[in-house]
VEXDREN-2710 file (C-alpha; in Angstrom, 1 decimal):
% VEXDREN-2710
k/r/px/py/pz
1/GLN/96.6/88.6/88.2
2/VAL/98.5/90.1/91.0
3/GLN/99.3/87.7/93.9
4/LEU/100.4/88.5/97.4
5/VAL/101.9/85.6/99.5
6/GLU/102.5/85.9/103.2
7/SER/105.1/84.0/105.2
8/GLY/106.8/84.1/108.6
9/GLY/103.9/83.6/110.9
10/GLY/103.8/81.1/113.8
11/GLN/103.6/80.9/117.5
12/VAL/105.7/82.9/119.9
13/GLN/105.7/83.7/123.6
14/PHE/104.8/87.0/125.2
15/GLY/107.6/89.5/124.5
16/GLY/108.9/87.7/121.5
17/SER/109.4/88.7/117.9
18/LEU/108.3/87.7/114.4
19/ARG/108.9/89.1/111.0
20/LEU/106.1/88.7/108.4
21/SER/107.0/88.8/104.7
22/CYS/104.6/89.5/101.8
23/ALA/106.0/88.6/98.4
24/ALA/104.2/90.2/95.4
25/SER/104.0/88.8/91.9
26/THR/104.7/92.2/90.5
27/SER/106.9/95.1/91.3
28/THR/106.1/96.5/94.7
29/PHE/107.3/99.8/93.4
30/SER/104.1/99.9/91.3
31/PHE/101.8/99.7/94.3
32/VAL/100.3/102.9/95.5
33/VAL/100.1/101.5/99.0
34/MET/101.0/98.3/100.7
35/GLY/100.2/97.3/104.2
36/TRP/99.1/94.8/106.8
37/PHE/95.7/94.1/108.4
38/ARG/94.8/91.6/111.0
39/GLN/91.7/89.8/112.2
40/ALA/91.3/88.2/115.6
41/PRO/88.6/85.6/116.3
42/GLY/85.2/87.3/116.6
43/LYS/86.6/90.7/115.6
44/ARG/86.6/92.9/112.6
45/ARG/89.6/93.1/110.3
46/GLU/91.7/96.0/111.4
47/LEU/94.5/98.0/109.8
48/VAL/97.9/97.4/111.4
49/ALA/100.3/99.4/109.3
50/TYR/100.7/100.7/105.7
51/MET/103.3/102.3/103.6
52/GLU/102.5/104.6/100.6
53/SER/104.7/104.7/97.5
54/VAL/105.5/108.4/98.3
55/GLY/106.9/107.3/101.7
56/THR/104.1/108.0/104.2
57/ILE/103.9/105.4/106.9
58/TYR/101.0/104.7/109.2
59/TYR/100.7/102.6/112.3
60/ALA/97.7/101.7/114.4
61/ASP/98.1/103.1/118.0
62/SER/98.1/99.5/119.4
63/VAL/101.3/98.6/117.5
64/LYS/103.2/101.9/117.5
65/GLY/106.7/101.5/118.8
66/ARG/106.6/97.7/118.5
67/PHE/105.9/97.0/114.8
68/THR/107.9/98.3/111.8
69/ILE/106.8/98.1/108.2
70/SER/109.3/98.2/105.4
71/ARG/109.6/97.4/101.7
72/ASP/112.3/96.0/99.6
73/ASN/111.4/96.9/96.0
74/ALA/114.3/94.8/94.6
75/LYS/112.7/91.7/96.1
76/ASN/109.1/92.8/95.6
77/THR/108.5/92.1/99.3
78/VAL/106.9/94.0/102.1
79/TYR/107.8/93.2/105.7
80/LEU/106.3/93.6/109.1
81/GLN/108.7/93.3/111.9
82/MET/106.8/92.6/115.1
83/ASN/108.6/93.1/118.5
84/SER/107.4/92.9/122.1
85/LEU/104.5/90.8/121.0
86/LYS/101.5/90.5/123.3
87/PRO/98.6/87.9/123.4
88/GLU/96.3/90.6/122.0
89/ASP/98.4/90.6/118.8
90/THR/97.1/87.1/118.1
91/ALA/95.3/87.1/114.8
92/VAL/95.4/86.2/111.2
93/TYR/97.5/88.8/109.4
94/TYR/96.8/89.8/105.8
95/CYS/99.0/91.6/103.4
96/HIS/97.2/94.2/101.3
97/GLY/98.2/96.2/98.2
98/ASN/96.5/98.7/95.9
99/TYR/97.7/98.3/92.4
100/GLN/96.2/100.1/89.4
101/MET/93.2/101.1/91.5
102/ARG/92.4/97.6/92.6
103/ASP/92.8/96.1/96.0
104/TYR/94.6/92.8/96.4
105/TRP/94.9/90.5/99.5
106/GLY/97.1/87.7/100.6
107/GLN/95.6/84.5/101.9
108/GLY/96.4/85.4/105.5
109/ILE/98.8/83.9/108.0
110/GLN/98.3/83.0/111.6
111/VAL/100.3/84.7/114.4
112/THR/99.7/83.3/117.9
113/VAL/101.2/84.9/121.0
114/SER/101.1/82.9/124.2
115/SER/101.2/84.4/127.7
END
């Protein structure tokens, strides 16, 4: 059973930074795609960023220029560096990966940005 475990969330002030980590129980090199979603209270879960194994990277318009996704295959970990955070970035952030044609999710981690 593949597991994804997020860490690095918390509370930060407007304009601050956080780095989320997602540790996988298997080699991240084996994932077709890995990424981050988020869900704010009362809203649908939305895609934030993803990275394909072939190198393609996607960012939602709302985070372009502020967030950076990266992957360290040696550590089986995917990161989301979040800079210039805004109150509207407040949400539960979920790590996602597609491995052997199945989707896997982390348990979610809270990010709160205060104004």
